[in-house]
C-alpha positions as CSV (number, residue, x, y, z in Angstrom):
1,X,0.1,-0.2,-0.1
2,X,1.2,3.4,-0.9
3,X,0.5,5.9,1.9
4,X,0.6,9.7,1.2
5,X,0.4,12.6,3.7
6,X,0.2,16.0,2.7
7,X,1.6,19.1,5.0
8,X,-0.4,22.3,5.5
9,X,0.4,25.3,7.1
10,X,-2.5,27.4,8.6
11,X,-4.8,25.7,6.1
12,X,-2.3,26.0,3.1
13,X,-0.9,22.9,1.0
14,X,3.1,22.8,0.5
15,X,4.2,19.3,0.5
16,X,3.5,15.6,1.0
17,X,5.1,12.4,1.6
18,X,4.7,9.0,0.0
19,X,5.7,5.8,1.5
20,X,5.4,2.1,-0.1
21,X,4.6,0.5,-2.9
22,X,0.6,0.2,-3.9
23,X,0.8,-3.8,-4.5
24,X,-1.8,-3.2,-7.3
25,X,0.6,-5.3,-9.9
26,X,4.1,-6.5,-10.0
27,X,7.0,-4.1,-10.4
28,X,7.0,-2.3,-13.8
29,X,3.0,-3.6,-14.2
30,X,2.0,-1.3,-11.7
31,X,-0.4,1.5,-13.7
32,X,-1.5,2.7,-10.0
33,X,2.2,3.3,-9.2
34,X,2.9,4.7,-12.4
35,X,-0.2,7.5,-12.1
36,X,1.4,8.6,-8.8
37,X,4.8,9.1,-10.0
38,X,3.9,10.5,-13.0
39,X,1.3,13.1,-11.0
40,X,4.3,13.5,-8.5
41,X,6.9,14.5,-11.3
42,X,4.3,16.8,-12.9
43,X,4.0,18.9,-9.6
44,X,7.9,19.3,-9.0
45,X,8.5,20.2,-12.7
46,X,5.9,22.8,-12.7
47,X,6.6,24.1,-9.7
48,X,10.3,24.6,-11.0
49,X,9.8,25.1,-14.0
50,X,6.8,27.3,-14.9
51,X,6.6,29.1,-11.4
52,X,10.7,29.2,-11.4
53,X,10.8,28.4,-7.6
54,X,12.8,25.9,-5.5
55,X,11.3,22.2,-4.8
56,X,12.7,20.5,-2.1
57,X,12.2,16.9,-2.8
58,X,14.3,13.6,-1.6
59,X,13.1,9.8,-3.3
60,X,14.4,6.6,-2.4
61,X,14.2,4.0,-5.2
62,X,14.4,1.3,-2.8
63,X,11.5,1.8,-0.8
64,X,9.6,4.4,-3.1
65,X,9.5,7.0,-0.2
66,X,9.4,10.6,-2.0
67,X,9.1,13.9,-0.1
68,X,8.3,16.7,-2.0
69,X,8.0,20.4,-0.2
70,X,8.2,23.9,-1.8
71,X,8.2,26.9,0.6
72,X,7.0,29.1,-1.9
73,X,3.6,28.5,-1.2
74,X,3.7,29.9,2.3
75,X,3.2,33.8,2.7
76,X,6.5,33.9,5.1
77,X,8.6,32.4,2.0
78,X,7.0,34.0,-1.2
79,X,5.7,37.8,-1.7
80,X,3.8,36.7,-4.8
81,X,0.3,36.1,-3.6
82,X,-0.3,34.5,-7.2
83,X,2.5,32.0,-7.2
84,X,1.7,31.0,-3.5
85,X,-2.1,30.3,-4.5
86,X,-0.9,28.3,-7.9
87,X,1.8,26.6,-6.0
88,X,-0.1,25.9,-2.9
89,X,-3.2,24.4,-5.2
90,X,-0.9,22.2,-7.3
91,X,-0.8,20.3,-4.0
92,X,-4.5,20.9,-3.1
93,X,-5.5,19.2,-6.3
94,X,-3.3,16.3,-6.0
95,X,-4.7,16.0,-2.6
96,X,-8.4,15.6,-4.1
97,X,-7.5,13.5,-6.8
98,X,-5.7,11.4,-4.7
99,X,-8.3,11.1,-2.5
100,X,-10.8,10.6,-5.6
101,X,-8.8,7.3,-6.3
102,X,-8.9,6.0,-2.9
103,X,-12.7,5.5,-3.9
104,X,-11.6,2.7,-6.4
105,X,-8.2,1.9,-5.1
106,X,-8.8,1.7,-1.6
107,X,-6.5,-1.8,-0.8
108,X,-3.6,0.3,-2.4
109,X,-3.7,3.9,-1.4
110,X,-4.4,5.8,1.5
111,X,-4.3,9.6,2.0
112,X,-4.3,11.9,4.8
113,X,-3.4,15.7,5.3
114,X,-1.9,17.3,8.6
115,X,-1.4,20.6,9.8
116,X,2.4,20.7,10.1
117,X,4.6,23.8,10.2
118,X,6.9,24.1,7.9
119,X,11.0,23.2,9.0
């Protein structure tokens, strides 16, 4: 099962952690895992390239652990309100997309959100 926990600070989404393989299919054949990976990299690339903002991320291929955070989603780090809103919106959209997916893939995917100040 893949467990994904999103981070919010004062209600604003700024990142997430993904842990574990979904187990939906064999390695290399797992379309659910592929979809999650594609969406994760879309967020990283969009923040870095379209919004010219730094994304902190770490990945471990051995255990499929990924952490992604972007300071630019938060007002204490980014002065441009539209940029903050867009970056936080990417994280929020991913959260809701994954929640929709849990309806069909509830045995393979768990999604949660927690309040956690950015450190």
